[in-house]
N, C-alpha and C positions, 0 to 999 in steps of 0.2 A: 661365580654367578652372584653370590651375596656381596662381594666386593664391588662388582659392577653396579649393583643396585644402590649401594651406599655412596659411591663416588658420583653417580649420575642419576639422582632421584627424579629430576624432571623428565629426563629421557625415558626412564622406566615408566613413569606415570603416563606419559604420552602414548607409549606402546600399549600399555594395559587398556587405556581408554579407547584407542583405535580398535583393538581386538574386541572390546566389549560392544562398540558400535557396529562392527562387522557382524558379530554374532547375533545381536538383537535384530539387525536388518535382515539377515539371512533367515531367522526364525519367522518373521512376519511375512517375508516374501514367499517362503516355500511351505508353510503350513497348509494343510488341505483346504481350509476355509478362508484362505487369505483373500482380501479384497484389493490388495495392491496390484495395480496393473504391471505386469512383468513380462519378460520374454518366456515362451513356453518351449520346452524340449519336446519335439514331435517324434515319437518312436513308432507310430502306426498310422497309416493313412492309405486312402485309395485315390487314384487319379481319375478325373472325369474324362471319359472318351466318348464322343458322340458316335452313334451307330444304330443298327436295327436290333432291337431286343425282343425276345419272344418268351411266351409261356407255353410249355408243351405238356401233353398227356402222353406218356409212354406205355405202349401196350404190346403184349404178345399177340401174334396173328396166326391165322391158318389159311392156306390156299383152298378155295372152294369154287364151285361153278357159279357163274354170274346168274344163270337161270337153270331151274330144274323143272322138267316137264313130266307129267304123269298121264299115262294113257291106259284106259281100262277097257276090256272087252269080255264078252261072255265066253268062258273057257270051252263050253260044250259046242260052240259054233266054229271052233278052230280045228283045222286038220293038222297043222304043224307050227312049231315055234322055230323061227329061222335064225335067232341070235342067242348069245349067252352073255352072262354077266361079265363086264369088263371089255366087251367088244366095241370097237369104234364103228360108228355108223354115219352115213351121209344122209342129208335130207332126201326123203322119198324112198330110202331103203326099206324093204319089206321086213317087218319085225316078226309077223306071224301070218299064216295063210288061212283063209276061211274055207270051210266046207262049201262046195258048190251050191248045195241046196239051202245054205244059210246066208248067202250073200244078200239076197233081197231083204231078208228079215233084218240084217245088220244095217243095210242102207236105210230102211224105214226107221229104225231106231235113231240113227244119227241125224236123219233129216228132221225127225220129231224134236230132237234136242236143239237143232239149229233153229227151228221155228220158235221154240220156247225162248231161246236167247234173243231172237229178233223181237219177240213181243216184249221181253224185259227191256230191251234197248229202247223201244218206242216209249214204254212207260217212263223210263229214266229221262228221256229227252223231253217228254211232256212235263214232268216234274221240274226239270231245269227251266223250261220256258215259263212255267207258272211263277217260280221264285223270282226270275229276272223281271217278269212283268209286274209283280206285286211290290217287290222291294226296290226295283230300279237301281239307283246309285246309292242305296242304303242311307238316304238323307233323313229318313224317319226310322231309326233303328228300333227294334223290339228286343225284349229280353231273350226270346227264343223264336225259332221258326214255328209257325202254326201249321202243324202237319195235317190238321183236319181239312185244310184248303189245298192240300197237295194230292196228286193222283193217288186214289185209294187202292190201286193195284200194286203199289210197291210192297216189298216184303216188310214184315213186321220189324225185323232187325234193322233194316235201313231207315224206316220211319222213326224208330227209337233213336238211331244215330242222328238223324236230322233234328229231332226235337231237342237234343242236347246242345245244339250249336247256338252260339250267342250272336252270330252275325250272318247276314245273307252271303257274304263273300266266302265264309268258311263252309257253308252248306253247298254253295256252287262248286267249291273245290272237291267236296266229298262226292257229289253227284258225278263230276267229271272223271274222278278216279274210278267209280263204278262203271261209267260208260266205257272208259278205256279197257277195263278188264273184260267187259261183256263183248266188246269188239274183238278182243284177243281170242276169246273162246269161240266166237263165230268163225273167225279166220281159221282156227285150228280144226274145227269141225268140217269146214268146207274143204280144207286140204285132205282130210281123211276120206271124205265122201268121194272126192275126185280120184284119189288113189285106189280106193276100193273098187270103183267103177272100172278103172283101167287095169288094175293088177290083182284084184280080188283078195286083198289082204290089208293088215294094219301096217302103216308106214311111219317112219320117223319124221317128225315135223322140223327137225333141226340137224345140223352137223354136231355130233357129240359122242358120248360113250354111254353104253348101257350100264346103269348103276345097280339096278335090281330088277328081278323078275319074280313076282310073287303071285301065288294062286291061293285065294281064300274065298270061301262061301260061293264057289262056282264062278268067280271072276278072276281073270288073269290081268295083272297090272304090270306095266313096264315103267320104270323110272329112268329118265335119260338126263344126263348132265350135259350142258352146253360146253362146247370147246372153249368159249370165252370164260376167263377166270376172274374172280374177284378175291378179296381178302376179308376175312371176318375177324373182329375183335370184340371183347366183352367189357362193358363199362360198369363201374359202381354207380350208385345213385348220385354221388357227388360229382363224378366225372361226367355223367349223363347231362347234368345241368350246364356244363361248360362246353361240351362238344356240340357243334351245329353242322347241319348238312351244308356242303360246299367248302368247308374248311380244308386248308392244304395239309397234306400228309407226306412225310418222307418214310420210305420203306427200306428194310434190309430183309432179303429173302435168301434162305439157304440155296446154294448151288448157283446163285446169280451174283456175278462179280460187280456189275454196274449198280450204282445207286438208282433207286426208283423214286418217283414222286407221283402224287395223285390227289384225290379229294375224298372227303366223306360223302358217300353216295346216299346212305339212308341209315336212320337209327330207329330201333324199335321202341315202342312205348310199353310193350308187354314183356315182363321178365322171362328169362329162359326157364325151361323145366327139363325133366329127364327125357323128353321127346325131341329136344333141340339137338339135331344131329351133330353140327359142327362144334357146338359148345362141348358136347360130350367127347368129341374127338380131340379137341385142344386140351381138355382137362387131363388127358393121359400124360401130357408132358409139361403143362404149365398150370399154375394155381390161378383160378378165376376168382374175381371179387366175391366176397361173401358178406351177408347171407344171400343177397340177390345180385343179379347182373343182367345187363341188357345188351342184345346183339347189335352191332353196328357194321354196316357193309362199307368197305373201303374199295374204291376203284382206282387202279393204277393207270397212269397215262399210257405206258407202253405194255403191249400184251406179254404175258408170261408164256414163253415157248419152252417146250420140253421140260416142264415142271409138273410133277404129279400132284393130284389132289391130296390134301392133308399135310403138304409141306408147311413147316412152321417158319415164322420170321418175326420181325419186330416192326412196329409202326410208331412214328413220332408225330402226333397230331398238334398242329399249331392252333391253340385256342385263344391266344392273345398276341398281338404284334404291335409294336410301336416304332415308327421310323424316326430318325433324328432324335434319339432319346439317350438317356444316361442310365447307368446301373450302379447301385450302391448296396452294401450290406443293409438289409432292412432293419436290423437292430440298431443301426447308427442314426436312425431318424428320431428326432424329438417330437413329441406331440404337444401342441399348444393347448390352452384352455378351451378354445373353440373347436378343437379337434383337427385343425389343419396341421400339416407336417412341416418340420423345419430341419435344417441340416447345417452343421458347422463346416465352414470351408476356410481356406487361407487365400486372401485376396492378393492382387498383384503387388500390393505394398508389403506383403509378408505379414499382415495382421489377420487376427481371427475375426470371422464374420458369421452371423447366423442368418440364413436366408430361408424364405418360403419355397417349398417345392410342391409341384403338382403331380402327385403319384398317379400313374395310369393303371398299374396293376402290380401285384406282387407274385413272385415265384416262391419256391420252397426256402430260398436263402436271400433273395435280392428284392429290392424295390426298384421299379422302373419309373422314371420321371422325365419330363420334357422341357423343364425350364432351361433358359440359356445359361451356359457357363463357358468360360474360356477353356479351350482344349488343354487338358493336362492339369486343371485346377485341383489341388489336393483337397480331399474331403476327409473330415475327421469323425471319430466315433462320438457317440452320444454321452459325453461327460461335460459337467458344468464348467464353462471356461469364461474368463474375463474377455468381453468383446473389445476389439481394437488393440488387444495385446499383441506384441510381436511374437513370432515363433523363433525358436532357437536358431533356425536357419531359414532364410527367406526362400520360399518355393523349393523345398528340398527335393532332390532328384532321386534319392534312394534312402532307405531306412538307415538310421544311424545305429551302429553297433558299439559294444564296449571298447573295441579297439580304437574308435575315434576319440574317446576321452584321453587316451595316452598321447594323442597328437597335440593337445593343448597344454600350455605352460601354466604354472601356478599364478603367474601374473594375469593371464587371461581370465582365470576363474575369479580372482579378486576383483578385477574390473567389472565382470558380469554381475557379481553380488552387490557391489557398491553402487554401480550406476544403472 
């Protein structure tokens, strides 16, 4: 080696200088804070594929009756109870038989109740007419409804509810709900009166199953579950803010092979307590949100046949949905000074580009955005990169592994470093 150096000093000097140039060039190209535009080796990326992306709330559910009816009668006026707990009944089936001499008294009681509900219905309708006449199309909104100008025969509770409303439309909706419930009570009483007159007993208002028969303080109460079933789930306060009535739900229910779908039918604004039957039942097998949770009724599109009450399942509620959108790891987004989001991609020329993205919503791991990208565009993680720099492979189709390095010759490495 020494002899070679002594006999060919210029050749040796040239080799040393070349190695020095290559070494210095490599240092400035590959150091972490290098400003030299160079090709990048891309070892991690996600491809942009257009599709429908969703955010979901996943909940444990329990099968429960869609409607629960409670019928109460004076126990001393009954001669016999004709049903037992768990028994299936049809509409107009006799639940209990009255003593003959008590029939007229019971009819008088029910007719009095019906008259009271009819009076209440008239008061509600009068109040509704007054609000619609006074507020019209709500073109002159007020901070709250003036209950002093509304029918003074309404209950104190309802007048308080009306006083808390900020718009006439909300008050109208509240009154319509009370009107619907009053009409329902009148219809139930009329059915009982008709059946007592013809059969001399208490009858079932629906097809269903007897859930409970209770006697307390001289009153006998029948609780009947409708045959139509719904599913109940329980939301945390954060989930309650995302879930809305009418949202689509996908279900899985034990003993049902087919997938089910449906909607969010109703959500409660009052937290559950130890008197909430189906929350307590579900808590036997599933952990409910703590410290508070709210009951939501989910209605499946297809009826649940031959499935007992209290059967558990799972629900996936779609709370956000974006069509023709893209999905990327949310940690890969960069945040500009103005707060808008940006994303590094590799363009069709194989160069790194930073683009603005319009984020629609975020899930636990991903960000969903709807800006246009060519199908299959590689998206890169949020690391500072030199824009317009070439990537190691233009539009890579797969991640590069260590084995790929062995496929390159030393001449290719030298060419990459120098040029």
